[in-house]
MIDOSE-1310 file (N, C-alpha, C; in nm, 2 decimals, decimal comma, always signed):
residues 66
xxxx	+0,13/+0,36/-2,45/+0,05/+0,24/-2,46/-0,02/+0,22/-2,33; -0,15/+0,19/-2,33/-0,22/+0,17/-2,21/-0,20/+0,03/-2,15; -0,24/+0,01/-2,03/-0,22/-0,12/-1,96/-0,31/-0,22/-2,04; -0,43/-0,18/-2,08/-0,52/-0,28/-2,15/-0,45/-0,32/-2,28
xxxx	-0,39/-0,23/-2,35/-0,32/-0,27/-2,48/-0,20/-0,36/-2,45; -0,13/-0,34/-2,34/-0,01/-0,42/-2,31/-0,07/-0,56/-2,27; -0,17/-0,57/-2,19/-0,23/-0,70/-2,15/-0,28/-0,77/-2,28; -0,34/-0,70/-2,37/-0,40/-0,77/-2,49/-0,28/-0,82/-2,58
xxxx	-0,18/-0,75/-2,59/-0,06/-0,80/-2,67/+0,00/-0,92/-2,61; +0,02/-0,92/-2,48/+0,08/-1,04/-2,41/-0,02/-1,16/-2,41; -0,15/-1,13/-2,39/-0,25/-1,24/-2,39/-0,25/-1,31/-2,53; -0,25/-1,23/-2,64/-0,25/-1,29/-2,77/-0,12/-1,37/-2,80
xxxx	-0,01/-1,32/-2,75/+0,12/-1,39/-2,77/+0,12/-1,52/-2,68; +0,06/-1,52/-2,57/+0,05/-1,64/-2,49/-0,04/-1,74/-2,55; -0,16/-1,69/-2,60/-0,26/-1,78/-2,67/-0,20/-1,85/-2,79; -0,12/-1,78/-2,87/-0,07/-1,85/-2,99/+0,07/-1,91/-2,97
xxxx	+0,12/-1,92/-2,85/+0,24/-1,99/-2,82/+0,37/-1,91/-2,84; +0,36/-1,78/-2,86/+0,49/-1,71/-2,88/+0,55/-1,68/-2,74; +0,47/-1,67/-2,64/+0,52/-1,65/-2,50/+0,47/-1,75/-2,41; +0,55/-1,82/-2,33/+0,50/-1,91/-2,23/+0,43/-1,83/-2,12
xxxx	+0,32/-1,89/-2,06/+0,25/-1,82/-1,95/+0,34/-1,78/-1,84; +0,44/-1,85/-1,81/+0,53/-1,82/-1,70/+0,61/-1,69/-1,72; +0,61/-1,64/-1,84/+0,69/-1,52/-1,88/+0,60/-1,40/-1,90; +0,47/-1,41/-1,87/+0,37/-1,31/-1,89/+0,41/-1,18/-1,81
xxxx	+0,45/-1,19/-1,69/+0,48/-1,07/-1,61/+0,61/-1,00/-1,66; +0,71/-1,08/-1,71/+0,82/-1,02/-1,77/+0,79/-0,93/-1,89; +0,70/-0,99/-1,98/+0,67/-0,92/-2,10/+0,58/-0,80/-2,07; +0,49/-0,81/-1,97/+0,41/-0,69/-1,94/+0,50/-0,58/-1,89
xxxx	+0,60/-0,61/-1,80/+0,69/-0,51/-1,76/+0,78/-0,45/-1,87; +0,82/-0,54/-1,96/+0,90/-0,49/-2,08/+0,82/-0,40/-2,16; +0,69/-0,43/-2,19/+0,61/-0,34/-2,27/+0,58/-0,21/-2,19; +0,57/-0,21/-2,06/+0,56/-0,09/-1,99/+0,68/+0,00/-2,00
xxxx	+0,80/-0,06/-1,99/+0,92/+0,02/-1,99/+0,97/+0,06/-2,12; +0,95/-0,02/-2,22/+0,99/+0,01/-2,36/+0,89/-0,04/-2,46; +0,78/+0,02/-2,47/+0,67/-0,03/-2,55/+0,70/-0,06/-2,70; +0,76/+0,03/-2,77/+0,78/+0,00/-2,91/+0,88/-0,11/-2,94
xxxx	+0,98/-0,11/-2,86/+1,08/-0,22/-2,87/+1,03/-0,35/-2,83; +0,96/-0,36/-2,72/+0,90/-0,49/-2,68/+0,79/-0,54/-2,77; +0,71/-0,45/-2,82/+0,61/-0,49/-2,91/+0,67/-0,55/-3,04; +0,78/-0,49/-3,09/+0,84/-0,54/-3,21/+0,91/-0,68/-3,18
xxxx	+0,96/-0,69/-3,06/+1,02/-0,82/-3,02/+0,92/-0,93/-3,01; +0,80/-0,90/-2,95/+0,69/-1,00/-2,94/+0,64/-1,03/-3,08; +0,63/-0,93/-3,17/+0,58/-0,96/-3,30/+0,68/-1,05/-3,38; +0,80/-1,04/-3,35/+0,90/-1,12/-3,42/+0,92/-1,26/-3,36
xxxx	+0,86/-1,29/-3,25/+0,87/-1,43/-3,19/+0,79/-1,53/-3,27; +0,85/-1,65/-3,27/+0,78/-1,76/-3,34/+0,70/-1,85/-3,24; +0,59/-1,88/-3,28/+0,50/-1,97/-3,19/+0,57/-2,11/-3,18; +0,56/-2,16/-3,06/+0,62/-2,29/-3,02/+0,50/-2,38/-3,00
xxxx	+0,50/-2,50/-3,07/+0,39/-2,59/-3,04/+0,42/-2,67/-2,92; +0,32/-2,69/-2,84/+0,34/-2,76/-2,71/+0,31/-2,91/-2,73; +0,24/-2,95/-2,83/+0,22/-3,09/-2,86/+0,28/-3,13/-2,99; +0,35/-3,24/-2,99/+0,41/-3,28/-3,12/+0,31/-3,32/-3,22
xxxx	+0,33/-3,29/-3,35/+0,24/-3,34/-3,45/+0,26/-3,49/-3,47; +0,17/-3,55/-3,55/+0,17/-3,69/-3,57/+0,30/-3,74/-3,64; +0,36/-3,66/-3,73/+0,49/-3,70/-3,79/+0,60/-3,71/-3,69; +0,61/-3,61/-3,60/+0,71/-3,61/-3,50/+0,69/-3,73/-3,40
xxxx	+0,57/-3,75/-3,36/+0,54/-3,87/-3,28/+0,58/-4,00/-3,34; +0,54/-4,01/-3,47/+0,57/-4,14/-3,54/+0,73/-4,15/-3,56; +0,80/-4,04/-3,58/+0,94/-4,05/-3,59/+1,01/-4,09/-3,46; +0,95/-4,05/-3,35/+1,01/-4,08/-3,22/+0,97/-4,21/-3,17
xxxx	+0,84/-4,25/-3,18/+0,78/-4,36/-3,11/+0,72/-4,47/-3,20; +0,73/-4,45/-3,33/+0,66/-4,54/-3,43/+0,51/-4,51/-3,44; +0,44/-4,60/-3,51/+0,30/-4,57/-3,54/+0,22/-4,58/-3,41; +0,13/-4,48/-3,40/+0,04/-4,48/-3,28/-0,09/-4,55/-3,31
xx	-0,12/-4,65/-3,23/-0,24/-4,73/-3,24/-0,36/-4,66/-3,18; -0,47/-4,66/-3,24/-0,59/-4,60/-3,19/-0,66/-4,68/-3,09
């Protein structure tokens, strides 16, 4: 796997929330050292939403006024 391929995999995972930006270097190194295993691990990660949706907000804080 080339460096460009590794960077693209990690960039896509960061963009969709599967990897936090602070872990970018870790995953790049992991892909370098064990490409097939790390790629499978990244593919299996679930995206994490950074902002709560309206239902979560309402459940925690009540109705949001505009």
